[in-house]
Structures are given as structure tokens and as C-alpha cells.
N, CA, C and O of each residue as an XYZ file, in Angstrom:
608
protein
N       0.858     -1.183      0.000
C       0.000      0.000      0.000
C       0.895      1.233      0.000
O       1.871      1.293      0.747
N       0.573      2.197     -0.817
C       1.393      3.397     -0.915
C       1.207      4.283      0.312
O       0.224      4.160      1.042
N       2.161      5.169      0.522
C       2.076      6.089      1.664
C       0.839      6.961      1.558
O       0.202      7.265      2.567
N       0.494      7.368      0.332
C      -0.691      8.211      0.143
C      -1.955      7.446      0.541
O      -2.832      8.004      1.200
N      -2.055      6.169      0.143
C      -3.218      5.357      0.495
C      -3.281      5.131      2.006
O      -4.359      5.159      2.600
N      -2.125      4.910      2.617
C      -2.102      4.724      4.067
C      -2.565      5.986      4.771
O      -3.284      5.914      5.767
N      -2.159      7.142      4.262
C      -2.600      8.406      4.836
C      -4.099      8.568      4.725
O      -4.747      9.079      5.638
N      -4.653      8.127      3.597
C      -6.098      8.214      3.402
C      -6.821      7.316      4.395
O      -7.866      7.695      4.923
N      -6.276      6.128      4.658
C      -6.867      5.241      5.664
C      -6.840      5.933      7.019
O      -7.812      5.877      7.772
N      -5.723      6.587      7.327
C      -5.590      7.262      8.614
C      -6.650      8.349      8.748
O      -7.269      8.479      9.804
N      -6.867      9.134      7.692
C      -7.863     10.206      7.749
C      -9.274      9.654      7.869
O     -10.073     10.179      8.645
N      -9.599      8.611      7.121
C     -10.943      8.029      7.162
C     -11.230      7.359      8.488
O     -12.381      7.303      8.921
N     -10.202      6.852      9.135
C     -10.372      6.091     10.359
C     -11.211      6.828     11.390
O     -12.082      6.224     12.015
N     -10.976      8.081     11.575
C     -11.687      8.843     12.598
C     -12.619      9.885     11.981
O     -12.931     10.887     12.624
N     -13.062      9.664     10.757
C     -13.995     10.593     10.132
C     -13.427     11.982      9.949
O     -14.120     12.970     10.193
N     -12.173     12.079      9.524
C     -11.565     13.375      9.287
C     -10.798     13.917     10.479
O     -10.076     14.905     10.352
N     -10.943     13.287     11.630
C     -10.191     13.710     12.808
C      -8.924     12.862     12.907
O      -8.820     11.809     12.277
N      -7.969     13.330     13.702
C      -6.725     12.588     13.874
C      -7.008     11.241     14.531
O      -7.866     11.133     15.407
N      -6.283     10.227     14.102
C      -6.415      8.891     14.658
C      -5.907      8.894     16.088
O      -4.840      9.436     16.377
N      -6.674      8.290     16.977
C      -6.301      8.253     18.395
C      -5.398      7.058     18.687
O      -5.701      5.924     18.317
N      -4.285      7.338     19.356
C      -3.312      6.320     19.717
C      -3.093      6.380     21.222
O      -2.969      7.460     21.801
N      -3.047      5.202     21.851
C      -2.654      5.113     23.257
C      -1.244      4.559     23.300
O      -0.991      3.449     22.830
N      -0.329      5.327     23.861
C       1.076      4.940     23.979
C       1.358      4.603     25.434
O       1.199      5.453     26.311
N       1.773      3.381     25.695
C       2.078      2.934     27.054
C       3.589      2.776     27.157
O       4.178      1.889     26.540
N       4.198      3.641     27.937
C       5.660      3.689     28.060
C       6.014      4.163     29.456
O       5.604      5.248     29.869
N       6.771      3.360     30.183
C       7.112      3.682     31.563
C       8.175      4.754     31.716
O       8.177      5.488     32.705
N       9.073      4.854     30.756
C      10.159      5.827     30.842
C       9.697      7.166     30.263
O       9.318      7.240     29.094
N       9.728      8.208     31.066
C       9.187      9.496     30.670
C       9.848     10.051     29.402
O       9.151     10.528     28.506
N      11.156      9.996     29.318
C      11.869     10.562     28.172
C      11.458      9.859     26.869
O      11.206     10.516     25.859
N      11.395      8.551     26.899
C      10.992      7.786     25.716
C       9.534      8.062     25.371
O       9.185      8.201     24.198
N       8.680      8.142     26.393
C       7.251      8.407     26.184
C       7.049      9.759     25.509
O       6.289      9.865     24.546
N       7.721     10.785     26.005
C       7.573     12.126     25.430
C       8.119     12.198     24.006
O       7.548     12.877     23.153
N       9.219     11.501     23.753
C       9.800     11.488     22.412
C       8.875     10.803     21.417
O       8.588     11.344     20.350
N       8.407      9.600     21.776
C       7.504      8.878     20.879
C       6.194      9.636     20.676
O       5.642      9.661     19.576
N       5.709     10.246     21.739
C       4.477     11.025     21.631
C       4.676     12.199     20.678
O       3.811     12.471     19.845
N       5.790     12.889     20.789
C       6.071     14.031     19.917
C       6.184     13.600     18.452
O       5.675     14.285     17.565
N       6.846     12.473     18.197
C       6.991     11.971     16.828
C       5.625     11.623     16.250
O       5.323     11.974     15.109
N       4.800     10.935     17.030
C       3.472     10.544     16.553
C       2.574     11.760     16.316
O       1.868     11.831     15.310
N       2.606     12.709     17.243
C       1.779     13.911     17.091
C       2.233     14.742     15.890
O       1.402     15.306     15.179
N       3.534     14.819     15.662
C       4.044     15.551     14.509
C       3.622     14.886     13.199
O       3.600     15.525     12.147
N       3.294     13.612     13.274
C       2.848     12.860     12.096
C       1.337     12.868     11.943
O       0.799     12.199     11.061
N       0.644     13.620     12.798
C      -0.795     13.780     12.636
C      -1.669     12.911     13.510
O      -2.891     12.937     13.371
N      -1.077     12.140     14.412
C      -1.867     11.299     15.298
C      -2.232     12.058     16.568
O      -1.494     12.944     16.999
N      -3.360     11.714     17.159
C      -3.749     12.241     18.463
C      -3.314     11.196     19.486
O      -3.800     10.065     19.461
N      -2.406     11.564     20.380
C      -1.783     10.585     21.265
C      -2.124     10.851     22.722
O      -1.949     11.960     23.225
N      -2.616      9.810     23.392
C      -2.726      9.801     24.847
C      -1.633      8.868     25.324
O      -1.359      7.852     24.686
N      -1.009      9.202     26.434
C       0.044      8.325     26.933
C      -0.269      7.874     28.344
O      -0.984      8.538     29.095
N       0.294      6.718     28.679
C       0.143      6.154     30.012
C       1.512      5.683     30.473
O       2.269      5.086     29.707
N       1.820      5.960     31.737
C       3.117      5.582     32.295
C       3.088      4.223     32.977
O       4.137      3.677     33.318
N       1.885      3.670     33.181
C       1.768      2.398     33.892
C       0.647      1.552     33.305
O      -0.196      2.036     32.549
N       0.660      0.290     33.668
C      -0.383     -0.630     33.222
C      -1.741     -0.189     33.726
O      -2.707     -0.168     32.964
N      -1.831      0.163     34.988
C      -3.131      0.555     35.552
C      -3.666      1.816     34.877
O      -4.866      1.919     34.620
N      -2.796      2.765     34.592
C      -3.216      3.982     33.894
C      -3.713      3.645     32.481
O      -4.713      4.198     32.023
N      -3.013      2.741     31.800
C      -3.411      2.342     30.448
C      -4.768      1.643     30.466
O      -5.622      1.932     29.627
N      -4.973      0.733     31.406
C      -6.247      0.016     31.502
C      -7.393      0.986     31.779
O      -8.486      0.839     31.232
N      -7.142      1.963     32.618
C      -8.151      2.975     32.918
C      -8.510      3.781     31.663
O      -9.687      4.033     31.403
N      -7.506      4.179     30.894
C      -7.751      4.953     29.676
C      -8.518      4.120     28.647
O      -9.373      4.643     27.932
N      -8.211      2.833     28.576
C      -8.916      1.958     27.638
C     -10.399      1.817     27.984
O     -11.229      1.592     27.103
N     -10.723      1.949     29.260
C     -12.126      1.866     29.682
C     -12.887      3.158     29.398
O     -14.106      3.142     29.228
N     -12.166      4.275     29.346
C     -12.819      5.578     29.195
C     -12.836      6.098     27.760
O     -13.717      6.882     27.406
N     -11.895      5.683     26.937
C     -11.746      6.228     25.586
C     -11.638      5.098     24.572
O     -11.401      3.944     24.930
N     -11.815      5.444     23.309
C     -11.614      4.496     22.220
C     -10.378      4.905     21.432
O     -10.182      6.082     21.130
N      -9.556      3.932     21.107
C      -8.315      4.178     20.376
C      -8.275      3.318     19.129
O      -8.763      2.188     19.131
N      -7.698      3.845     18.071
C      -7.503      3.070     16.855
C      -6.282      2.167     17.005
O      -6.198      1.113     16.375
N      -5.333      2.590     17.848
C      -4.084      1.863     18.005
C      -3.605      1.960     19.447
O      -3.657      3.025     20.062
N      -3.134      0.828     19.979
C      -2.536      0.788     21.307
C      -1.112      0.269     21.142
O      -0.898     -0.851     20.679
N      -0.134      1.103     21.527
C       1.283      0.742     21.464
C       1.821      0.616     22.874
O       1.654      1.523     23.690
N       2.469     -0.505     23.166
C       3.055     -0.709     24.487
C       4.529     -1.011     24.320
O       4.899     -1.887     23.539
N       5.373     -0.299     25.043
C       6.817     -0.500     24.955
C       7.254     -1.543     25.973
O       7.156     -1.327     27.181
N       7.734     -2.672     25.474
C       8.185     -3.757     26.345
C       9.614     -3.543     26.822
O      10.102     -4.301     27.661
N      10.290     -2.526     26.305
C      11.684     -2.303     26.679
C      11.867     -1.812     28.099
O      12.881     -2.118     28.726
N      10.917     -1.063     28.621
C      11.090     -0.503     29.958
C      10.093     -1.048     30.964
O      10.294     -0.903     32.170
N       9.027     -1.668     30.495
C       8.071     -2.262     31.435
C       8.082     -3.773     31.244
O       8.426     -4.258     30.166
N       7.712     -4.514     32.271
C       7.719     -5.970     32.112
C       6.817     -6.408     30.957
O       5.726     -5.872     30.768
N       7.288     -7.384     30.193
C       6.545     -7.870     29.029
C       5.153     -8.352     29.434
O       4.203     -8.196     28.666
N       5.017     -8.936     30.631
C       3.704     -9.392     31.098
C       2.737     -8.220     31.230
O       1.549     -8.360     30.939
N       3.243     -7.059     31.669
C       2.391     -5.874     31.773
C       1.913     -5.437     30.396
O       0.743     -5.096     30.222
N       2.813     -5.445     29.418
C       2.422     -5.084     28.055
C       1.400     -6.081     27.528
O       0.409     -5.691     26.910
N       1.633     -7.341     27.763
C       0.701     -8.366     27.292
C      -0.679     -8.149     27.920
O      -1.698     -8.333     27.254
N      -0.714     -7.764     29.181
C      -1.985     -7.501     29.867
C      -2.716     -6.318     29.220
O      -3.926     -6.382     29.000
N      -1.991     -5.251     28.919
C      -2.590     -4.075     28.275
C      -3.104     -4.451     26.883
O      -4.224     -4.099     26.515
N      -2.283     -5.164     26.117
C      -2.657     -5.551     24.757
C      -3.884     -6.461     24.777
O      -4.807     -6.271     23.985
N      -3.902     -7.441     25.667
C      -5.057     -8.339     25.763
C      -6.322     -7.571     26.142
O      -7.399     -7.842     25.611
N      -6.191     -6.623     27.053
C      -7.344     -5.812     27.453
C      -7.850     -4.987     26.265
O      -9.057     -4.873     26.051
N      -6.928     -4.420     25.504
C      -7.309     -3.631     24.324
C      -8.019     -4.512     23.302
O      -9.027     -4.106     22.723
N      -7.500     -5.705     23.080
C      -8.102     -6.612     22.090
C      -9.498     -7.077     22.501
O     -10.286     -7.491     21.650
N      -9.805     -7.014     23.773
C     -11.125     -7.418     24.252
C     -12.154     -6.290     24.177
O     -13.324     -6.500     24.497
N     -11.734     -5.107     23.761
C     -12.671     -3.996     23.620
C     -13.567     -4.255     22.400
O     -13.135     -4.874     21.428
N     -14.796     -3.785     22.460
C     -15.745     -3.990     21.359
C     -15.271     -3.361     20.051
O     -15.564     -3.886     18.977
N     -14.551     -2.258     20.123
C     -14.149     -1.533     18.917
C     -12.869     -2.075     18.280
O     -12.469     -1.601     17.217
N     -12.228     -3.046     18.898
C     -11.073     -3.770     18.354
C      -9.960     -2.873     17.802
O      -9.780     -2.790     16.587
N      -9.216     -2.203     18.684
C      -8.098     -1.383     18.190
C      -6.956     -2.253     17.667
O      -6.815     -3.409     18.067
N      -6.156     -1.700     16.786
C      -4.911     -2.354     16.386
C      -3.990     -2.292     17.598
O      -4.051     -1.339     18.374
N      -3.139     -3.298     17.767
C      -2.253     -3.341     18.923
C      -0.848     -3.763     18.506
O      -0.666     -4.486     17.527
N       0.137     -3.297     19.265
C       1.516     -3.703     19.000
C       2.364     -3.500     20.239
O       2.162     -2.562     21.010
N       3.319     -4.402     20.411
C       4.344     -4.242     21.445
C       5.585     -3.757     20.712
O       6.033     -4.388     19.755
N       6.136     -2.645     21.159
C       7.301     -2.043     20.507
C       8.437     -1.901     21.507
O       8.241     -2.026     22.716
N       9.619     -1.639     20.984
C      10.774     -1.347     21.819
C      11.424     -0.095     21.284
O      11.820     -0.054     20.120
N      11.541      0.925     22.107
C      12.201      2.171     21.706
C      13.681      1.900     21.507
O      14.272      1.086     22.217
N      14.278      2.585     20.539
C      15.680      2.327     20.227
C      16.609      2.696     21.381
O      17.721      2.173     21.461
N      16.183      3.567     22.259
C      17.026      3.960     23.381
C      17.241      2.846     24.392
O      18.045      2.985     25.314
N      16.522      1.738     24.218
C      16.634      0.659     25.192
C      17.452     -0.517     24.686
O      17.616     -1.495     25.415
N      17.978     -0.457     23.454
C      18.757     -1.592     22.983
C      20.236     -1.245     22.884
O      20.638     -0.105     23.118
N      21.027     -2.233     22.540
C      22.483     -2.109     22.588
C      23.045     -1.036     21.655
O      24.136     -0.528     21.917
N      22.361     -0.677     20.600
C      22.877      0.311     19.654
C      22.653      1.748     20.116
O      23.042      2.681     19.413
N      22.047      1.945     21.257
C      21.774      3.306     21.732
C      23.092      4.049     21.940
O      24.073      3.454     22.386
N      23.122      5.337     21.623
C      24.347      6.115     21.821
C      24.740      6.127     23.294
O      23.881      6.092     24.176
N      26.041      6.177     23.551
C      26.507      6.158     24.936
C      25.996      7.334     25.744
O      25.825      7.226     26.959
N      25.753      8.446     25.091
C      25.269      9.615     25.824
C      23.835      9.414     26.297
O      23.396     10.063     27.246
N      23.095      8.509     25.634
C      21.711      8.258     26.007
C      20.773      9.398     25.630
O      19.626      9.424     26.076
N      21.236     10.328     24.829
C      20.426     11.506     24.516
C      19.500     11.268     23.326
O      18.463     11.923     23.219
N      19.848     10.357     22.440
C      19.057     10.134     21.236
C      18.227      8.869     21.419
O      18.768      7.763     21.447
N      16.921      9.034     21.543
C      16.042      7.894     21.792
C      15.600      7.215     20.508
O      15.426      5.997     20.480
N      15.419      7.976     19.459
C      15.003      7.418     18.182
C      15.964      7.933     17.125
O      16.075      9.139     16.905
N      16.658      7.006     16.473
C      17.551      7.404     15.397
C      16.709      8.024     14.286
O      15.639      7.499     13.977
N      17.154      9.126     13.671
C      16.364      9.775     12.615
C      15.940      8.833     11.493
O      14.831      8.961     10.973
N      16.810      7.879     11.105
C      16.452      6.967     10.027
C      15.398      5.950     10.470
O      14.788      5.310      9.613
N      15.163      5.778     11.758
C      14.166      4.836     12.241
C      12.759      5.430     12.229
O      11.786      4.675     12.223
N      12.621      6.729     12.225
C      11.311      7.375     12.301
C      10.422      6.997     11.113
O       9.274      6.609     11.332
N      10.898      7.092      9.864
C      10.019      6.696      8.755
C       9.575      5.234      8.855
O       8.422      4.918      8.560
N      10.468      4.351      9.264
C      10.111      2.933      9.394
C       9.055      2.743     10.478
O       8.120      1.962     10.301
N       9.193      3.443     11.589
C       8.210      3.378     12.669
C       6.846      3.851     12.171
O       5.832      3.193     12.402
N       6.827      4.983     11.493
C       5.563      5.533     11.002
C       4.940      4.637      9.938
O       3.716      4.522      9.864
N       5.766      4.005      9.118
C       5.244      3.082      8.107
C       4.602      1.866      8.769
O       3.544      1.407      8.338
N       5.240      1.344      9.818
C       4.672      0.196     10.528
C       3.351      0.562     11.195
O       2.415     -0.238     11.206
N       3.273      1.759     11.744
C       2.028      2.214     12.377
C       0.932      2.348     11.327
O      -0.204      1.931     11.555
N       1.269      2.929     10.180
C       0.288      3.058      9.101
C      -0.182      1.681      8.628
O      -1.363      1.493      8.336
N       0.741      0.722      8.552
C       0.374     -0.641      8.161
C      -0.592     -1.262      9.168
O      -1.570     -1.901      8.780
N      -0.320     -1.077     10.453
C      -1.209     -1.607     11.490
C      -2.616     -1.031     11.352
O      -3.604     -1.760     11.441
N      -2.697      0.265     11.136
C      -4.000      0.915     11.005
C      -4.709      0.494      9.720
O      -5.929      0.328      9.707
N      -3.952      0.323      8.647
C      -4.553     -0.130      7.397
C      -5.086     -1.548      7.547
O      -6.173     -1.856      7.057
N      -4.327     -2.418      8.223
C      -4.791     -3.781      8.474
C      -6.049     -3.775      9.325
O      -6.969     -4.557      9.087
N      -6.091     -2.898     10.313
C      -7.276     -2.797     11.164
C      -8.483     -2.362     10.347
O      -9.570     -2.923     10.494
N      -8.297     -1.363      9.485
C      -9.397     -0.881      8.653
C      -9.874     -1.978      7.703
O     -11.078     -2.136      7.499
N      -8.952     -2.732      7.123
C      -9.327     -3.826      6.224
C     -10.093     -4.902      6.980
O     -11.071     -5.442      6.463
N      -9.663     -5.218      8.192
C     -10.367     -6.203      9.009
C     -11.775     -5.758      9.357
O     -12.712     -6.556      9.335
N     -11.918     -4.492      9.676
C     -13.255     -3.954      9.975
C     -14.153     -4.037      8.754
O     -15.333     -4.367      8.870
N     -13.599     -3.739      7.578
C     -14.387     -3.812      6.345
C     -14.810     -5.254      6.056
O     -15.945     -5.497      5.647
N     -13.894     -6.215      6.270
C     -14.234     -7.628      6.058
C     -15.336     -8.075      7.005
O     -16.262     -8.774      6.596
N     -15.241     -7.672      8.278
C     -16.279     -8.047      9.253
C     -17.624     -7.446      8.869
O     -18.659     -8.099      9.003
N     -17.614     -6.216      8.396
C     -18.847     -5.553      7.996
C     -19.477     -6.270      6.799
O     -20.692     -6.463      6.757
N     -18.646     -6.663      5.828
C     -19.152     -7.394      4.667
C     -19.723     -8.749      5.065
O     -20.774     -9.149      4.563
N     -19.046     -9.457      5.959
C     -19.561    -10.751      6.428
C     -20.904    -10.585      7.100
O     -21.824    -11.371      6.876
N     -21.014     -9.549      7.933
C     -22.263     -9.287      8.638
C     -23.386     -8.993      7.645
O     -24.497     -9.503      7.793
N     -23.098     -8.170      6.635
C     -24.106     -7.837      5.622
C     -24.491     -9.075      4.822
O     -25.664     -9.254      4.494
N     -23.534     -9.921      4.507
C     -23.815    -11.151      3.766
C     -24.729    -12.063      4.582
O     -25.675    -12.639      4.045
N     -24.449    -12.193      5.869
C     -25.297    -13.009      6.733
C     -26.712    -12.446      6.812
O     -27.684    -13.202      6.808
N     -26.827    -11.142      6.882
C     -28.160    -10.515      6.928
C     -28.928    -10.782      5.651
O     -30.131    -11.039      5.694
N     -28.246    -10.723      4.508
C     -28.907    -10.986      3.229
C     -29.355    -12.427      3.116
O     -30.436    -12.710      2.601
N     -28.525    -13.338      3.598
C     -28.850    -14.761      3.533
C     -30.024    -15.100      4.439
O     -30.888    -15.890      4.061
N     -30.064    -14.516      5.621
C     -31.134    -14.820      6.575
C     -32.444    -14.123      6.251
O     -33.493    -14.538      6.744
N     -32.413    -13.082      5.440
C     -33.652    -12.358      5.083
C     -34.283    -12.915      3.890
O     -35.326    -12.426      3.458
């Protein structure tokens, strides 16, 4: 799918409004960096610093995408957030990610959390997740309509 088509999916997703993303990241510096990158790319981002905060936000709001960073929080906590998101009626796209500042290639100064060349790849993966979610929703809608036609 081309970048232009992915952008169109992103715009349609929320009826012309920015796509809502929940970012779950325990480390403040990484959370603020990822949030800034996503917002600069046109997403509306809510962030949570803990599992309990993320679960609370999932109960109060609807998100098109839930991203949880397993690099700074226990993987079980991320799995719990992701499973909770997947059980929502609106079925958000979900992913467990690792910020580049948490792996061995991070600069020794620790000042650069996301390498500039990684940003386009990150945004492309997010667009792919949202496009897959939109395609899945369309397939479910078609199946439902087909069943209604058959039963009527």
C-alpha cells in the first residue's frame, strides 16, 4: 500500500479527525519522544506511564491503536494491556514495541532515543497496522451484511 493510500486510511479512520493512539511507556523521556513523533505525524496521542493507567484509559476512551513498549516495562504488563485492548468492542490495532534507546545500539550519551532513520520505518509500521485494522473492519462488515442478506 502506498504512503498516500495509508494516509487516506488514517484520515478516514476517525472521520476526518486525527487517529487516536494510546502509547504505554514507563520511561518518561521515551514516552515524550515517541508522543512528539506521533503527534508531529498527525496522530492524536494519549500516553500512560503504567499498566493501571493504560487500563483505565482503555475503559474511558476508544483508540484506533494501542502501542506498548516492552523495553522498559515488564513484558507481562504489556501483554496484559494488549489483551485488554483486544477485548474492547471496537477492536483497536495493537503492538508491542521497543524504543531504540533501550537496545544495545543506543548512543553512549543516552540523549538520542530514536535514530532519525528509524522514524520513517516506525511511522510506516504504524500506518500498516492501522490499514490492516481498517481492512479487518471492512471484512467483518461485509460478512455481517452477507449473513443478513442470507437470513432475510
